[in-house]
N, C-alpha and C positions, 0 to 999 in steps of 0.2 A: 212233433212237438219241438224238436230241435230246429226244424226249418222255420217254424213260426217265431221262435225266439230270435233267430237270426234276422228275420224280417223286422221284428220290433227294434232290435239293436241298430240295424241299418237305417231304419226310419228315424230313430233318435239321433243318430250321427248326422244324417242329412239335415235334420231340423236344426241341430247345433251349428253345423257349417253355415246354413242359411241365416241363422241368427247372428253369427259372427260376421258374415258378409254384410248384413244389414247394419250392424253396429259400425263396421268400417265405413259405410257410405254415409253415416249420419254425422252432422256437425254438432258441436256443443252449442248451447244457446247462451247469450250474454245479455244482461239488462243492467241498467244503472238508475239509481235515484239521483235527483239533483242535489246540489248543496245550497241550502237556504240559510243565510246568516240572520234572517229576521230583521228586526229594527236595530240599526247600528247608531250608537251615539258617537258622532265624529268629533265632538268637543272633548271627549275623554282621551287620555293618553294610553289607556289599556287596549290590548288587542281583543278581537272577537273571533272565537274559534267555532268551527262546526265540522261535520264530516258527511260524506255520502257513501253509498255502498254499491259495489259492482257484484252482481250475482252470476255465478257460473253453473249451468245445468248441463250435464253430459248424459248420453244414453247409456242403457245397461250394457253389460258384457264388455266394457272397456277395461283393460288392465291398467291403463295409465292415461293421464292427460296433463300436459305441462306447457307453459308458454309465458309470454310477456305481454304487457299492455302499455303501449306508448301513448302519452298524453301531449298533445300539441299546444299551440299558443292560446286557442280560443279567441272569440271575438273581443273587441275592446281596444284595438289599436296598439297593443303592446306585445312584447315577446314573452316566451315562457319564463324567462328570468325576472320579468317585471309585469305580471299580468294585471289587467284592469277590467273593471265593469263600467259600462257607460249607461247613461239615461237619455232617452229621446227628448226629454223636456229641458235638459240642461247642457251646458258646454263643458262641464267638469267630469272627471273620471275618478273612480274609487279604486285605490290600489289594494290588491289581495294576492294570495299565493296558494297553490296546491302542493301537497306533500304526500309522500308515500309512507311516512312513519308518523306515529302518534306524537313523537317529540317535536315534529315539524322542523327537522334538520335537513331532510333530503327532498329537494324540489322535484315534483313529478315532471317528467319530460320525455324526450325521445331517445336520449343517449342511453346506452345499456345500463349504466349505473343509476339512472333516474326512472327506470320503468318499474311498474308493478309486476310482480311475478307470481305464478301459481304452479303447483306440481301435483303429482298423483297423490301426495299426502292430503290434498284438499278435496279430491274427487273420490267418491265411493263407487266401486265398480258395479253396484246395483242401480246406479243412475241418480243418486241423490245430488243435491246442489251444495255449493259452497259460496262464501262471500268474502270479498276483499274490501277493506275500508280505504277511502281516499279522503285525506284530511285537508281542511281549508282554514285560512286565517285572513281576516281583514285587519290591517295595521291601524293602531291607534294614532291619535293626533292629526287627523286629516280634516281640520276645521274649515279648510277652504273649499270643501266639497258641498255643493248646493243640495238642498232637499230634493228627493225624487225617488223613483223606483229604478234600481240599477241591475244590469244583466250582462252576463258573459255567456255566450253559447258555444258549446263544443259539438260540432257535427261529425259526420262519418269521416271526413278528411282529417279531423283532429285526433280521433281515438282509434288507433289501429291495434288489432290483436293478432299476434303470430303465435300459433300453438301447434302441438303435435299430439295426436291420439294413437294409442296402440291397443289392439284387440288381445284377447286371451291367447290367440295363436301368434302373438308378437308381430302382427302385421301393422306397421306404423304408417301414418299419413300426416303430412304437413298441411296445415290449414290456416285460413285467415278470416277475420271477422272485423266488424266495426261497431262503434257505439255512438250514441248521442246523449247529452245531458246538459242541463243549464246550471249556472251559478247565479244566485240572486241575493239582493239585499235591499232594504228600504231605509231611507234617511228622512227623518221628520225634522221640521223646523225646531230649533232648540236654542236656548240661551243659557249662559252662566254669568253670575254676577258676584263681585266682591267689593268691599269698601274699606277705607281707612277711617280711623276715628277723627273727629273734629275736636281739637283741643284749643280752647280760648286762652289757655295759659293762666298763670297766677295773676290776680288783680287785687287792687285795694279798693278804694272808694269808687263806685260806679258813677262818677260824675260826668263821664264821657262814654261814647260808644266804643265797643271792642269788636274787632273783626277776626275772623278765622276761616279756614277752608278745609275741606276734605275731598277725597276723590272716590268716585264710584266707577268701577271698571266693568264693562259689559262685553262679553264675547258671544256673538250670535252667528249661526250658520248664514252663508251668503244669501242675499235677497230677502232676509227675514226682517220685516219692520217691527220695531219694538217701542214701548214707552216705559219710562222709569218713574215710579211713584215713591214718595216718602210719606209714611204715615205720620200722624200727629203726636207721636211719642207716648210715653206712659200716662200722661195726664189727659191726652185727647184734646189738647189745645189747638187753636187754629194755626196754620202754617207760619204766619208772621208773628205769632205770639205764643210759641211753645214755651214750656217751662222746664227748667232744670231744678231739681229738688235735692234737699239733703235729708238725712234720716229723721230730723226733727220737724220736717214739714215746711221748712222755709224754702223759698223759690227764687229763681232768677229768670226773668223773661228773655227769650231769644227768638230769632227767626232764621229760616233757611230759604235761600234764593237761588235762582237759576242764572243770574247775571251778576257781574262784578259791581254794578251800581246798586245792588240790593233793591231793585224795583219789582222784579218778577218772582213772587213767592213760589216755593216748591212744595206741592202737596201730592195728593194721590187721586185726584179727579181726572180721569182719562180725557185727553184732548182739551183740557182746560189749564192745568197747572203742573203738568208732568214734563220731564225731559223726553226726548225722542231721538230715534236714529234708525238706520238700516244696516243690518249685519253684512260684513264682507269676509268673515272668517278670521279676522284679527281682533284683538282686544282694543276697545275704544274707551278713553278716559273722559269722564264728565266731572267738572269741578262743582262742588256744592259750596256756596258762599254763605257763611254764617255771620250773624250780626247780633250783638248784645247792645240794646239801646241804653242810653243813660237812664238810671232808675234809682230808687231808694236802695241803699246798700243793705243787704241782709246780714245776719251774723256770719262771722268767718267760718269757713268749712269747705268741704268738697261738694260741689253741686254737679249733678249728672242727669242724663236722660237717655233713653234707648229708642232709636228710630229704626223702623223696619223698612228695608229697601225691597220693592217688588218690581220685577220686570214682567211686563205683559206683552205677549207676542202672538 
């Protein structure tokens, strides 16, 4: 009976030693999700944030696993301190950055202080996995970036993992691994518009015409063709004979034009009486020329109209 028990104990010890030896021979496995910023509005001044996850899976019977993950430049033609995504269909690049912390203050890189790190507190000795987050940011205000699909690739040469595993017998082994992941973003054609009021000023008898101007400012992504339409105001009158009214229902006729000579009326029919241009990432100003023709003078008061500006692109 004693001999049989010894055989059982010896077999168990041999199995444990074999298992520990197998654990010593096994590497941890690493995988990563890409960072997808989705649709980015480059006309906005706000930053766009996202994150990706690096998953670490280690075999059973390890007492510890610890190491660091170095993140290189990635593709895009810039350095780790100024990363960029590029698009095959455009000549422009989209600036972004990767960080090791959620506050986005520590740039992910290859220097010791810029590496992601993990230790045995993240790894369960029964072989479960753990995750590290990698944080990304596309900077706002990049209106000069053309629409397109943008990409920065991180291959095995960019992501290097140096780590150490130790078994329950405290046999430690230095190891290395690599990762690959992509950083992506999409930029759609986009425009933003603003306008100043057109004030004809104070006038007495309307025995002669009165001129005035306002400015429509349009900001569009590069290579984006656009048209500017002005609707017919609150009364729906024709472009050259719109009406300003007062609360009592009296009116003053006026027109809006695309040229200083007041010959080309400005309406909302595309390719007929609209303004047009092509975006270059900077704001373009268009002058709206207003004209009040000589007409019967209505009662004194404040006359106004509201015209809606629409940019079609």
